Structure formats: structure tokens, C-alpha cells
LOLO-457653 format. One record per atom (N, C-alpha, C, O, CB): residue in three letters; x, y, z; residue number from 1; atom name. Coordinates in steps of 0.02 Angstrom, whole numbers, plus 32768, in hexadecimal, padded with zeros to 4 digits. Glycine has a CB too. Example, Ala and Ser with C-alpha at 12.3 -4.5 7.8 and 13.67 -1.06 7.14 Angstrom:
SITE ALA 8294 7EE4 8186 1 N
SITE ALA 8267 7F1F 8186 1 CA
SITE ALA 8294 7F5B 8186 1 C
SITE ALA 82C8 7F5A 81A7 1 O
SITE ALA 8235 7F20 81C4 1 CB
SITE SER 8282 7F90 8162 2 N
SITE SER 82AC 7FCB 8165 2 CA
SITE SER 8285 8002 818A 2 C
SITE SER 829E 8039 8192 2 O
SITE SER 82C0 7FE2 811E 2 CB
end
This chain:
SITE MET E66E 4E51 93CB 1 N
SITE MET E680 4E9A 93B1 1 CA
SITE MET E6AB 4E8A 937E 1 C
SITE MET E6E1 4E70 938F 1 O
SITE MET E6A3 4ECF 93E5 1 CB
SITE LYS E69E 4E95 933D 2 N
SITE LYS E6E6 4E93 9303 2 CA
SITE LYS E6FC 4EC6 9306 2 C
SITE LYS E6D9 4EF8 9300 2 O
SITE LYS E6E0 4E89 92B5 2 CB
SITE ASP E73F 4EC9 9312 3 N
SITE ASP E768 4F13 9306 3 CA
SITE ASP E781 4F16 92A5 3 C
SITE ASP E796 4EE3 9289 3 O
SITE ASP E7C5 4F11 9348 3 CB
SITE LEU E77A 4F4C 9286 4 N
SITE LEU E761 4F41 9246 4 CA
SITE LEU E7B7 4F82 923D 4 C
SITE LEU E7CD 4FA5 926B 4 O
SITE LEU E6F2 4F5C 922E 4 CB
SITE ASP E7D6 4F7D 91F1 5 N
SITE ASP E7DE 4FC3 91D7 5 CA
SITE ASP E7BF 4FDD 91C9 5 C
SITE ASP E78A 4FBF 91C1 5 O
SITE ASP E7F6 4FD2 91B6 5 CB
SITE PRO E7BE 502C 91B7 6 N
SITE PRO E788 5053 9196 6 CA
SITE PRO E78E 502F 915F 6 C
SITE PRO E7BB 5007 916E 6 O
SITE PRO E78C 50A3 918D 6 CB
SITE LEU E782 5026 9136 7 N
SITE LEU E76B 500F 90FB 7 CA
SITE LEU E740 4FCF 9107 7 C
SITE LEU E704 4FCE 90FB 7 O
SITE LEU E7A4 5005 90CD 7 CB
SITE ALA E75C 4FA2 911C 8 N
SITE ALA E731 4F61 9137 8 CA
SITE ALA E6FC 4F77 9150 8 C
SITE ALA E6C5 4F65 913A 8 O
SITE ALA E74E 4F34 916B 8 CB
SITE PHE E706 4FAE 9191 9 N
SITE PHE E6C3 4FCE 919F 9 CA
SITE PHE E67C 4FDA 9180 9 C
SITE PHE E645 4FBE 9186 9 O
SITE PHE E6D1 4FFD 91A6 9 CB
SITE THR E698 5018 9159 10 N
SITE THR E662 5024 912A 10 CA
SITE THR E651 4FFE 90FE 10 C
SITE THR E61E 5015 90E4 10 O
SITE THR E667 5052 910C 10 CB
SITE VAL E661 4FCE 90E6 11 N
SITE VAL E647 4F98 90BF 11 CA
SITE VAL E60D 4F7E 90DC 11 C
SITE VAL E5D3 4F80 90C6 11 O
SITE VAL E675 4F64 90B6 11 CB
SITE GLU E628 4F5C 9122 12 N
SITE GLU E601 4F3E 9153 12 CA
SITE GLU E5CC 4F60 9169 12 C
SITE GLU E59C 4F3B 9175 12 O
SITE GLU E624 4F2F 9185 12 CB
SITE LEU E5C2 4F9C 9174 13 N
SITE LEU E58C 4FCD 917E 13 CA
SITE LEU E56F 4FC7 9149 13 C
SITE LEU E534 4FB6 914C 13 O
SITE LEU E59A 5011 918D 13 CB
SITE GLY E591 4FD6 90FE 14 N
SITE GLY E542 4FCC 90D1 14 CA
SITE GLY E514 4F87 90CF 14 C
SITE GLY E4D8 4F7E 90C2 14 O
SITE GLY E552 4FD5 907F 14 CB
SITE GLN E544 4F5F 90E0 15 N
SITE GLN E52B 4F16 90EF 15 CA
SITE GLN E4E4 4F1D 911F 15 C
SITE GLN E4AB 4F0D 910E 15 O
SITE GLN E56C 4EE6 911C 15 CB
SITE PHE E4FB 4F3B 915E 16 N
SITE PHE E4CE 4F45 918A 16 CA
SITE PHE E48A 4F5F 9179 16 C
SITE PHE E452 4F46 9180 16 O
SITE PHE E4E8 4F6A 91B2 16 CB
SITE TYR E4A0 4FA3 915A 17 N
SITE TYR E46A 4FCA 9143 17 CA
SITE TYR E449 4FAB 9102 17 C
SITE TYR E422 4FD2 90E6 17 O
SITE TYR E484 5011 9136 17 CB
SITE GLU E44F 4F70 90E7 18 N
SITE GLU E434 4F5D 90C5 18 CA
SITE GLU E3FF 4F23 90DF 18 C
SITE GLU E3C5 4F22 90CC 18 O
SITE GLU E45D 4F55 909D 18 CB
SITE LYS E418 4EF7 9108 19 N
SITE LYS E3F9 4ED5 912B 19 CA
SITE LYS E3BE 4EF3 915F 19 C
SITE LYS E38F 4ED2 9174 19 O
SITE LYS E42A 4EB6 9147 19 CB
SITE SER E3CC 4F40 9172 20 N
SITE SER E387 4F57 9193 20 CA
SITE SER E360 4F6A 916B 20 C
SITE SER E328 4F7F 917A 20 O
SITE SER E387 4F88 91BF 20 CB
SITE LYS E377 4F68 9135 21 N
SITE LYS E32A 4F75 910C 21 CA
SITE LYS E2E9 4F53 9101 21 C
SITE LYS E2B7 4F67 90E3 21 O
SITE LYS E334 4F7B 90D2 21 CB
SITE THR E2F7 4F17 9121 22 N
SITE THR E2CB 4EE2 9120 22 CA
SITE THR E2A8 4EDE 916C 22 C
SITE THR E26B 4EDB 9176 22 O
SITE THR E2F5 4E9D 910B 22 CB
SITE ALA E2DC 4EE1 91A0 23 N
SITE ALA E2C2 4ED8 91DD 23 CA
SITE ALA E2FD 4EF8 9211 23 C
SITE ALA E336 4EE3 920A 23 O
SITE ALA E2AE 4E88 91E7 23 CB
SITE GLY E2EF 4F2A 9246 24 N
SITE GLY E326 4F29 9282 24 CA
SITE GLY E344 4F6D 9267 24 C
SITE GLY E32D 4F84 9233 24 O
SITE GLY E364 4EDD 9287 24 CB
SITE ASN E36C 4F87 9284 25 N
SITE ASN E39B 4FDB 928D 25 CA
SITE ASN E3D4 4FC6 929F 25 C
SITE ASN E3E4 4F94 92C0 25 O
SITE ASN E382 501B 92CD 25 CB
SITE VAL E3F5 4FF3 9285 26 N
SITE VAL E444 5004 9282 26 CA
SITE VAL E45B 5037 92C4 26 C
SITE VAL E429 5054 92D8 26 O
SITE VAL E457 502F 9232 26 CB
SITE SER E482 5044 92DD 27 N
SITE SER E481 5064 9304 27 CA
SITE SER E4D7 507C 9301 27 C
SITE SER E4FD 5053 931C 27 O
SITE SER E45E 5044 933C 27 CB
SITE VAL E4F2 50AE 92E9 28 N
SITE VAL E53D 50D0 92ED 28 CA
SITE VAL E542 5113 9324 28 C
SITE VAL E52B 514C 9326 28 O
SITE VAL E552 50F0 9299 28 CB
SITE THR E568 50EE 934A 29 N
SITE THR E591 512F 9377 29 CA
SITE THR E5F0 512C 9368 29 C
SITE THR E61F 5103 9363 29 O
SITE THR E57E 511D 93E1 29 CB
SITE MET E5E2 5171 9368 30 N
SITE MET E634 517B 9368 30 CA
SITE MET E64A 51AE 93A6 30 C
SITE MET E630 51E2 93BB 30 O
SITE MET E651 519F 9318 30 CB
SITE LYS E67B 518E 93B6 31 N
SITE LYS E69B 51C3 93FC 31 CA
SITE LYS E6F9 51E4 93DC 31 C
SITE LYS E716 51EC 93A6 31 O
SITE LYS E6A9 5176 9462 31 CB
SITE ARG E708 51EF 942A 32 N
SITE ARG E746 5219 93F4 32 CA
SITE ARG E75F 51F6 9432 32 C
SITE ARG E743 5202 9468 32 O
SITE ARG E753 5280 93D9 32 CB
SITE MET E7A2 51BF 942D 33 N
SITE MET E7C4 51B6 946B 33 CA
SITE MET E7EE 51DA 9479 33 C
SITE MET E80D 51FF 9453 33 O
SITE MET E7DB 5185 9473 33 CB
SITE THR E7F6 51D3 94C1 34 N
SITE THR E841 51F3 94EB 34 CA
SITE THR E856 51EE 94F1 34 C
SITE THR E85E 51B9 94D3 34 O
SITE THR E85C 5204 950C 34 CB
SITE ALA E892 51FC 9515 35 N
SITE ALA E8CF 51D8 9542 35 CA
SITE ALA E8D9 51A0 955C 35 C
SITE ALA E906 5177 9552 35 O
SITE ALA E8DA 51F0 9572 35 CB
SITE GLN E88F 519F 9595 36 N
SITE GLN E88C 516A 95C7 36 CA
SITE GLN E873 5125 9591 36 C
SITE GLN E894 50F2 9594 36 O
SITE GLN E850 5181 960C 36 CB
SITE ARG E82B 512C 9559 37 N
SITE ARG E820 5101 953C 37 CA
SITE ARG E84E 50CA 9528 37 C
SITE ARG E854 508D 9531 37 O
SITE ARG E809 5118 9519 37 CB
SITE LEU E87E 511B 94F7 38 N
SITE LEU E8B3 50FE 94C7 38 CA
SITE LEU E8E1 50B6 94F1 38 C
SITE LEU E8F4 5080 94DA 38 O
SITE LEU E8EE 5148 94B1 38 CB
SITE VAL E8E6 50D5 9537 39 N
SITE VAL E909 50AA 9565 39 CA
SITE VAL E8F7 505F 956D 39 C
SITE VAL E91C 502E 9573 39 O
SITE VAL E902 50C6 95A1 39 CB
SITE LYS E8AC 5066 9569 40 N
SITE LYS E893 502D 957A 40 CA
SITE LYS E882 5007 9552 40 C
SITE LYS E87C 4FCB 955F 40 O
SITE LYS E86C 502F 9599 40 CB
SITE THR E875 5023 950C 41 N
SITE THR E871 4FEF 94CF 41 CA
SITE THR E8BE 4FD9 94CA 41 C
SITE THR E8C7 4FA4 94AD 41 O
SITE THR E853 5014 947F 41 CB
SITE SER E8F3 4FF8 94E1 42 N
SITE SER E93C 4FDE 94CB 42 CA
SITE SER E94B 4FA2 94ED 42 C
SITE SER E963 4F6D 94DA 42 O
SITE SER E978 5011 94DA 42 CB
SITE LYS E933 4FBE 9535 43 N
SITE LYS E937 4F6F 9561 43 CA
SITE LYS E909 4F43 9544 43 C
SITE LYS E927 4F18 9523 43 O
SITE LYS E921 4F70 95B6 43 CB
SITE VAL E8CE 4F3B 9544 44 N
SITE VAL E8B9 4EF7 952D 44 CA
SITE VAL E8D0 4EEF 94FA 44 C
SITE VAL E8F9 4EC3 9504 44 O
SITE VAL E87A 4EE7 9529 44 CB
SITE LYS E8D2 4F05 94A9 45 N
SITE LYS E8F9 4EF7 947C 45 CA
SITE LYS E955 4EEF 9468 45 C
SITE LYS E979 4EDE 943A 45 O
SITE LYS E8DF 4F1A 9463 45 CB
SITE LYS E958 4F02 94A3 46 N
SITE LYS E9A8 4EF5 94AD 46 CA
SITE LYS E9DC 4F12 949A 46 C
SITE LYS EA16 4F13 94AF 46 O
SITE LYS E9B9 4EC5 949A 46 CB
SITE GLU E9B5 4F38 945A 47 N
SITE GLU E9E4 4F83 943B 47 CA
SITE GLU E993 4FB6 942B 47 C
SITE GLU E95A 4FAF 9440 47 O
SITE GLU EA27 4F6C 93CF 47 CB
SITE MET E9B9 4FF1 93F5 48 N
SITE MET E99E 5025 93F5 48 CA
SITE MET E967 5003 93C1 48 C
SITE MET E970 4FCA 93AC 48 O
SITE MET E9CC 5066 93E6 48 CB
SITE PRO E930 5027 93AE 49 N
SITE PRO E8F0 4FFF 937F 49 CA
SITE PRO E909 5014 933F 49 C
SITE PRO E931 5042 9337 49 O
SITE PRO E895 5019 938C 49 CB
SITE LYS E8F5 4FF8 931C 50 N
SITE LYS E910 500B 92CD 50 CA
SITE LYS E8F9 5038 92A0 50 C
SITE LYS E8C4 5030 9281 50 O
SITE LYS E90D 4FDA 92A6 50 CB
SITE GLY E920 506C 9299 51 N
SITE GLY E902 509C 9282 51 CA
SITE GLY E8F3 50DD 92AC 51 C
SITE GLY E8EA 5113 9291 51 O
SITE GLY E8D0 5081 926B 51 CB
SITE GLY E8F1 50D6 92EA 52 N
SITE GLY E8E4 50F5 9332 52 CA
SITE GLY E906 5123 934D 52 C
SITE GLY E8F5 5156 936A 52 O
SITE GLY E8E8 50CE 9360 52 CB
SITE SER E94C 5104 933A 53 N
SITE SER E976 5128 9352 53 CA
SITE SER E973 518A 9358 53 C
SITE SER E977 51B2 932A 53 O
SITE SER E9AA 510B 932B 53 CB
SITE ALA E96A 5198 9399 54 N
SITE ALA E961 51ED 93BD 54 CA
SITE ALA E9A7 5201 93A6 54 C
SITE ALA E9D3 51D7 93A9 54 O
SITE ALA E954 51F9 9426 54 CB
SITE VAL E9B2 5234 9393 55 N
SITE VAL E9E6 5276 9382 55 CA
SITE VAL E9EF 528A 93CA 55 C
SITE VAL E9CF 52B7 93E6 55 O
SITE VAL E9C4 52BE 934C 55 CB
SITE VAL EA1A 5268 93E3 56 N
SITE VAL EA27 5279 9428 56 CA
SITE VAL EA6A 529A 9443 56 C
SITE VAL EA91 5274 9460 56 O
SITE VAL EA1F 523E 944A 56 CB
SITE ALA EA7C 52E0 943C 57 N
SITE ALA EACA 52F7 944A 57 CA
SITE ALA EAB7 5317 9488 57 C
SITE ALA EADE 52FE 94B1 57 O
SITE ALA EAF5 532E 940F 57 CB
SITE ASN EA92 533F 94A7 58 N
SITE ASN EA9D 5352 94D9 58 CA
SITE ASN EA48 5341 94FF 58 C
SITE ASN EA18 535F 94E6 58 O
SITE ASN EABF 539E 94D1 58 CB
SITE PRO EA3C 5311 953A 59 N
SITE PRO E9FD 5303 953C 59 CA
SITE PRO E9D0 533A 9566 59 C
SITE PRO E993 5331 956D 59 O
SITE PRO E9F9 52C0 9557 59 CB
SITE GLN E9E7 5362 9579 60 N
SITE GLN E9E0 539C 9596 60 CA
SITE GLN E9C1 53EA 955A 60 C
SITE GLN E9A5 5420 9567 60 O
SITE GLN EA30 53A1 95B8 60 CB
SITE ALA E9D2 53D5 952F 61 N
SITE ALA E9BD 5412 94F3 61 CA
SITE ALA E973 53F0 94D7 61 C
SITE ALA E961 53B6 94D2 61 O
SITE ALA EA05 541A 94A4 61 CB
SITE ASP E956 5428 94CA 62 N
SITE ASP E911 541C 94A8 62 CA
SITE ASP E902 5424 9479 62 C
SITE ASP E8CC 543E 946A 62 O
SITE ASP E8E9 5430 94B6 62 CB
SITE ASP E93C 540B 9443 63 N
SITE ASP E937 5404 940C 63 CA
SITE ASP E949 53CC 93D5 63 C
SITE ASP E95A 53CA 939A 63 O
SITE ASP E94A 542D 9406 63 CB
SITE VAL E939 5397 9415 64 N
SITE VAL E951 533E 9411 64 CA
SITE VAL E90D 5330 93E4 64 C
SITE VAL E8DC 5355 93EA 64 O
SITE VAL E956 5303 9472 64 CB
SITE GLN E90D 530C 93C7 65 N
SITE GLN E8DF 52EF 93A0 65 CA
SITE GLN E8DE 529A 9395 65 C
SITE GLN E904 526E 9382 65 O
SITE GLN E8E9 5311 9363 65 CB
SITE TYR E892 52A2 93AD 66 N
SITE TYR E891 5248 93E0 66 CA
SITE TYR E857 5229 93A1 66 C
SITE TYR E826 5243 9385 66 O
SITE TYR E85B 524A 945B 66 CB
SITE PRO E872 51EE 939C 67 N
SITE PRO E845 51CD 9366 67 CA
SITE PRO E7F1 51BE 9382 67 C
SITE PRO E7E2 51C8 93BC 67 O
SITE PRO E86C 517F 934F 67 CB
SITE CYS E7C6 51A8 9353 68 N
SITE CYS E784 51AC 934E 68 CA
SITE CYS E75C 515F 9350 68 C
SITE CYS E74A 5149 9319 68 O
SITE CYS E77A 51D4 930D 68 CB
SITE LEU E752 5144 937A 69 N
SITE LEU E722 50FC 9385 69 CA
SITE LEU E6DB 5115 9356 69 C
SITE LEU E6B8 5147 935B 69 O
SITE LEU E70A 50E9 93EE 69 CB
SITE VAL E6D9 50E7 9333 70 N
SITE VAL E69D 50C4 9310 70 CA
SITE VAL E672 5097 931C 70 C
SITE VAL E68D 5062 932C 70 O
SITE VAL E6AA 50AD 92E7 70 CB
SITE ARG E63A 5094 931C 71 N
SITE ARG E611 5053 934D 71 CA
SITE ARG E5E6 5041 931C 71 C
SITE ARG E5D4 5075 9300 71 O
SITE ARG E5E1 5067 939B 71 CB
SITE ALA E5CD 500F 9302 72 N
SITE ALA E585 4FF0 92DD 72 CA
SITE ALA E562 4FC7 92F4 72 C
SITE ALA E582 4F93 92F5 72 O
SITE ALA E588 4FD2 92A7 72 CB
SITE VAL E51E 4FBE 930E 73 N
SITE VAL E50E 4F84 9317 73 CA
SITE VAL E4C8 4F68 930D 73 C
SITE VAL E497 4F81 9329 73 O
SITE VAL E520 4F7C 934D 73 CB
SITE TYR E4C4 4F2C 92DC 74 N
SITE TYR E485 4F30 92BD 74 CA
SITE TYR E474 4EDA 92CF 74 C
SITE TYR E496 4EA9 92C0 74 O
SITE TYR E488 4F4D 9261 74 CB
SITE LYS E426 4EDD 92FD 75 N
SITE LYS E437 4E9D 9335 75 CA
SITE LYS E44F 4E92 935D 75 C
SITE LYS E449 4EB0 9392 75 O
SITE LYS E44A 4E76 932E 75 CB
SITE LYS E474 4E62 9352 76 N
SITE LYS E499 4E51 9381 76 CA
SITE LYS E4D6 4E3F 9361 76 C
SITE LYS E4F6 4E0E 9374 76 O
SITE LYS E47D 4E22 93AA 76 CB
SITE ASN E4EF 4E71 931F 77 N
SITE ASN E541 4E6E 9301 77 CA
SITE ASN E553 4EA7 9315 77 C
SITE ASN E52B 4ED6 9311 77 O
SITE ASN E552 4E68 92AE 77 CB
SITE LYS E58B 4EAE 932C 78 N
SITE LYS E5B3 4EF4 9336 78 CA
SITE LYS E5EF 4F00 9319 78 C
SITE LYS E60C 4ECA 9315 78 O
SITE LYS E5C1 4F01 9376 78 CB
SITE ILE E613 4F2D 9303 79 N
SITE ILE E644 4F27 92F5 79 CA
SITE ILE E65E 4F82 92F7 79 C
SITE ILE E636 4FAE 92EA 79 O
SITE ILE E642 4EF9 92B6 79 CB
SITE SER E69F 4F8F 9307 80 N
SITE SER E6BE 4FDF 9321 80 CA
SITE SER E700 4FCE 92E1 80 C
SITE SER E70F 4F9D 92BF 80 O
SITE SER E6E2 4FEB 9395 80 CB
SITE THR E717 500E 92E8 81 N
SITE THR E749 501A 92C1 81 CA
SITE THR E765 505D 92EB 81 C
SITE THR E743 507A 9316 81 O
SITE THR E730 5022 9270 81 CB
SITE ILE E7AF 5074 92D5 82 N
SITE ILE E7C8 509C 9305 82 CA
SITE ILE E7E0 50D1 92C9 82 C
SITE ILE E7FF 50AE 92A2 82 O
SITE ILE E803 5077 933B 82 CB
SITE ILE E7E0 5105 92B6 83 N
SITE ILE E7E0 5143 9290 83 CA
SITE ILE E817 5175 9293 83 C
SITE ILE E80C 51AE 92A6 83 O
SITE ILE E7A9 5165 92A0 83 CB
SITE ALA E858 515F 927F 84 N
SITE ALA E8A1 518E 927E 84 CA
SITE ALA E87A 51E9 927B 84 C
SITE ALA E84C 51F8 9255 84 O
SITE ALA E8DE 5174 921C 84 CB
SITE PRO E88D 5203 9297 85 N
SITE PRO E888 523D 9294 85 CA
SITE PRO E895 525B 9243 85 C
SITE PRO E872 5280 9221 85 O
SITE PRO E8B3 5253 92C9 85 CB
SITE ASP E8C0 5245 923A 86 N
SITE ASP E8D7 5257 91D8 86 CA
SITE ASP E8A0 5244 91A4 86 C
SITE ASP E891 5254 916A 86 O
SITE ASP E923 521F 91B6 86 CB
SITE ASP E88B 521D 91CF 87 N
SITE ASP E85E 51CE 9197 87 CA
SITE ASP E816 51E5 919A 87 C
SITE ASP E7E9 51CA 917A 87 O
SITE ASP E860 5163 91C4 87 CB
SITE PHE E80C 5220 91CA 88 N
SITE PHE E7BE 5236 91E6 88 CA
SITE PHE E78A 5246 91A6 88 C
SITE PHE E752 522E 919A 88 O
SITE PHE E7C3 5285 9219 88 CB
SITE ASP E7AE 5273 9187 89 N
SITE ASP E78E 5289 9149 89 CA
SITE ASP E785 5270 9112 89 C
SITE ASP E760 5290 90EC 89 O
SITE ASP E7A1 52B1 9138 89 CB
SITE ARG E79F 5236 90FC 90 N
SITE ARG E78B 5209 90C9 90 CA
SITE ARG E75B 51EC 90E0 90 C
SITE ARG E72A 51E4 90BA 90 O
SITE ARG E7B7 51DC 90B1 90 CB
SITE PHE E758 51D4 9129 91 N
SITE PHE E72A 51A0 9147 91 CA
SITE PHE E6E1 51B9 914C 91 C
SITE PHE E6AF 5196 9145 91 O
SITE PHE E744 518C 918F 91 CB
SITE GLN E6E4 51FE 915B 92 N
SITE GLN E6AD 521A 9160 92 CA
SITE GLN E68E 5219 9119 92 C
SITE GLN E658 51FE 910A 92 O
SITE GLN E6B5 5258 917E 92 CB
SITE ASN E6A8 522F 9100 93 N
SITE ASN E69C 5222 90A4 93 CA
SITE ASN E67E 51D4 9089 93 C
SITE ASN E64D 51C6 9066 93 O
SITE ASN E6F6 5229 9078 93 CB
SITE ALA E68E 51C6 9093 94 N
SITE ALA E680 516D 909D 94 CA
SITE ALA E632 5165 90B8 94 C
SITE ALA E5FB 5156 90A1 94 O
SITE ALA E6BE 5142 90E5 94 CB
SITE TYR E65A 517F 910D 95 N
SITE TYR E5FC 5171 9146 95 CA
SITE TYR E5C9 517E 910B 95 C
SITE TYR E59F 515A 90F0 95 O
SITE TYR E5E1 51C5 919D 95 CB
SITE SER E5E1 51CB 9100 96 N
SITE SER E5A4 51F1 90DE 96 CA
SITE SER E591 51DE 90B3 96 C
SITE SER E553 51E1 90AD 96 O
SITE SER E5A6 5227 90CC 96 CB
SITE THR E5AF 51C7 9089 97 N
SITE THR E599 5194 9030 97 CA
SITE THR E56C 5179 904B 97 C
SITE THR E532 5180 903A 97 O
SITE THR E5D1 5151 9001 97 CB
SITE ILE E586 514A 908A 98 N
SITE ILE E550 50F9 9094 98 CA
SITE ILE E513 5108 90A3 98 C
SITE ILE E4E4 50E6 908F 98 O
SITE ILE E563 50C0 90D5 98 CB
SITE ILE E50A 5141 90CA 99 N
SITE ILE E4D0 5162 90E9 99 CA
SITE ILE E4A1 5176 90CE 99 C
SITE ILE E465 516C 90D8 99 O
SITE ILE E4DA 518D 9105 99 CB
SITE ARG E4D2 51AD 908D 100 N
SITE ARG E483 51BD 9066 100 CA
SITE ARG E478 5190 902B 100 C
SITE ARG E44E 51A3 9001 100 O
SITE ARG E47B 520E 9045 100 CB
SITE ALA E49D 514F 9021 101 N
SITE ALA E48C 5124 9006 101 CA
SITE ALA E44A 5100 9022 101 C
SITE ALA E41A 50EE 9000 101 O
SITE ALA E4C0 5104 9001 101 CB
SITE TYR E451 50FB 905B 102 N
SITE TYR E41A 50D3 9070 102 CA
SITE TYR E3F1 50E6 90AA 102 C
SITE TYR E3D9 50C3 90D6 102 O
SITE TYR E432 5097 907D 102 CB
SITE MET E3EC 5156 9097 103 N
SITE MET E3BA 5164 90B1 103 CA
SITE MET E375 5155 9090 103 C
SITE MET E349 516D 90B4 103 O
SITE MET E3C4 519C 90BF 103 CB
SITE ASP E35A 5134 9052 104 N
SITE ASP E327 5113 904A 104 CA
SITE ASP E302 50EA 907C 104 C
SITE ASP E2C6 50DE 9075 104 O
SITE ASP E336 50F4 9020 104 CB
SITE THR E31D 50D9 90A3 105 N
SITE THR E2FF 50A2 90D0 105 CA
SITE THR E2E3 50C2 9108 105 C
SITE THR E2C0 50A5 9132 105 O
SITE THR E332 506D 90E7 105 CB
SITE LEU E2F5 510C 9109 106 N
SITE LEU E2BF 5141 913F 106 CA
SITE LEU E282 512F 9133 106 C
SITE LEU E274 511B 90FA 106 O
SITE LEU E2BD 5196 9133 106 CB
SITE LYS E253 5131 9163 107 N
SITE LYS E216 5117 9161 107 CA
SITE LYS E1ED 516E 918E 107 C
SITE LYS E1E3 5179 91CA 107 O
SITE LYS E215 50B7 9192 107 CB
SITE LYS E1E0 519E 914C 108 N
SITE LYS E1B1 51DD 9177 108 CA
SITE LYS E180 51D3 9197 108 C
SITE LYS E151 51B1 9181 108 O
SITE LYS E195 5210 9154 108 CB
SITE LYS E183 51FA 91EB 109 N
SITE LYS E159 5206 9216 109 CA
SITE LYS E126 520F 91F4 109 C
SITE LYS E11E 5236 91C4 109 O
SITE LYS E165 5233 923D 109 CB
SITE ASP E0E5 51D0 921C 110 N
SITE ASP E0AB 5207 9215 110 CA
SITE ASP E072 5229 9233 110 C
SITE ASP E04B 520B 9259 110 O
SITE ASP E093 51FC 91F2 110 CB
SITE ARG E06E 5257 9228 111 N
SITE ARG E054 5289 9252 111 CA
SITE ARG E00D 52A0 9237 111 C
SITE ARG DFFF 52BE 9203 111 O
SITE ARG E088 52C4 9256 111 CB
SITE SER DFE9 528B 9267 112 N
SITE SER DF8F 528A 924D 112 CA
SITE SER DF91 52D7 9272 112 C
SITE SER DFAC 52E4 92A7 112 O
SITE SER DF45 523B 927C 112 CB
SITE LYS DF6E 5304 9247 113 N
SITE LYS DF3C 5346 924B 113 CA
SITE LYS DF1E 532F 9283 113 C
SITE LYS DF00 52F9 9289 113 O
SITE LYS DF03 5358 920A 113 CB
SITE LYS DF2C 5375 92C8 114 N
SITE LYS DF01 536F 92FE 114 CA
SITE LYS DEAE 53A4 92F1 114 C
SITE LYS DEA4 53DF 92E3 114 O
SITE LYS DF37 538B 9345 114 CB
SITE VAL DE8A 5374 92FA 115 N
SITE VAL DE4D 53AC 92EE 115 CA
SITE VAL DE3B 53D9 932C 115 C
SITE VAL DE25 53BB 935D 115 O
SITE VAL DE05 5385 92D9 115 CB
SITE LYS DE40 5413 932F 116 N
SITE LYS DE2E 5432 936F 116 CA
SITE LYS DDE4 541F 937A 116 C
SITE LYS DDBE 5404 9352 116 O
SITE LYS DE3A 5483 936F 116 CB
SITE LYS DDD6 5439 93CC 117 N
SITE LYS DD9B 5413 93EC 117 CA
SITE LYS DD84 5471 93E8 117 C
SITE LYS DD99 54A4 9403 117 O
SITE LYS DDA7 53D6 944B 117 CB
SITE VAL DD4E 545F 93B4 118 N
SITE VAL DD07 54A7 93D6 118 CA
SITE VAL DCF6 54AF 9405 118 C
SITE VAL DCCA 5487 9414 118 O
SITE VAL DCC3 54AA 93C8 118 CB
SITE SER DD08 54E5 9443 119 N
SITE SER DCE7 54DB 9480 119 CA
SITE SER DCB0 5500 9470 119 C
SITE SER DCB2 552A 9444 119 O
SITE SER DD0B 54ED 94BF 119 CB
SITE LYS DC67 54EF 94A1 120 N
SITE LYS DC3B 551C 94AC 120 CA
SITE LYS DC32 553A 94D1 120 C
SITE LYS DC03 5561 94CE 120 O
SITE LYS DC18 5515 94A9 120 CB
end
């Protein structure tokens, strides 16, 4: 899995959607990082994630802001990024632009009208 910065992630996600026009599908997941996930990530990477440092003044406080983890999968290609709380609005705008740009590849569900049986 490639760990990218948010701008490179959106570019790569656009390429995934472009490739999926012919075959395959793209799956995107978003989840909020927690204190345990931040510790686990920092142990793996030996430092806090790029752009993903949480604002922690008091760990018991309810107003702690955690970063968001975003992953995308297309066939066997996987990419991910960590979005800081301050940059989330900017990322959300870029993500929605990509989604709108590739919305035309969605297929309308084929619904056939069912004929009611007449009971005799």
C-alpha cells in the first residue's frame, strides 16, 4: 500500500477512476484515527504520520481533533493518506470534485416492471 500526501492521493484516485471506466471498480474508505491508531502508526513509521498529528492538549478532553485515514483500492492497487483536521475541508472539496467528474461512469439500475398476476 502506498502512503501518499493528500494532493498526490487525489491525483492517483482520479487515475483509478479513469482506469475503472473500462473494467473494475474503485472502493474508497474513510475513518477517523483514534489515539490507539496514532500510537500504532507512529510505532510502525518511527514518527507521527505526515500531516496527521493530532491536537492533544489533554487526552481526556472531548474536544481533541484526530486526523482522518482515507484508503482507496482498485483491483490490486492500494493507496492511502492521512488528512490533518485543519486540511480536511480542502481535501473534501478536492474529493467531491473528483467524484463529480467521474459520476458519469455510474450505471443506472435496470428495473423491469413486474406484471401483476390476475387471480381467477
